[in-house]
Steps between C-alpha positions, in 0.01 A plus 500: 500500500691802627186633665443171683859498629465865605177426690655191667808702599274774643308250716821335621647837604171616651463171688856525634443861610168411664654197671750730671218676684319181598230455240426346165370621169170318535431655837432166668684433820743221547535269796608774743209732420705774331278647233551673171323799346154379600585284794296185560556283806717195492550215742613738777346836411640793697280775633599848388713701739384857540754763597344792680832684535549434870764232468813590696833324515750530783858387527555301815834419653631393836818459696620226729529651850699203628444154633141381511354498851155345523239703684349384824153551641414599853224338695178691548575572867847635417360721225233645731760565773729678251212712372402603853860587586537711184166673562613614846832643376531875478658624177839666525498876507728711284711585805550129581608430143747791512648370829543153350670644192744704716579194713572294185731772366696512827523122516623471143873466452659827392696489179822689480548740214875434479705201603873521561722193487868452553690358206813280512728809516320626810328792328130579529302434183138590428307178442161435343237485780279269288758219518490489879 
């Protein structure tokens, strides 16, 4: 009697352990096609998935650049005209780019290194130029 209980307990534990990995003791598949040790097809048998070691996973994320603005399409004539205009443009030379950069620097507002303000007593006080 003890041997029978021991054998029954063994099959219950083995069946529970096998059920955790998707199979059964008998090796016959259930309804979803998950097999046991010697898998036989069920109602929906699954084909085996072969892993050749080339599977890659990538993390993908994005940011919201602002309000959504739908894109617009140009007509064919407009697109051809733009392409012809861009084809006839001469690229900027390094000297032209340098001249543009110098002009932008001159046009930019100069920031003062030190700002003096007068307090309520009439004395000059050094103020933070970032608060201006």
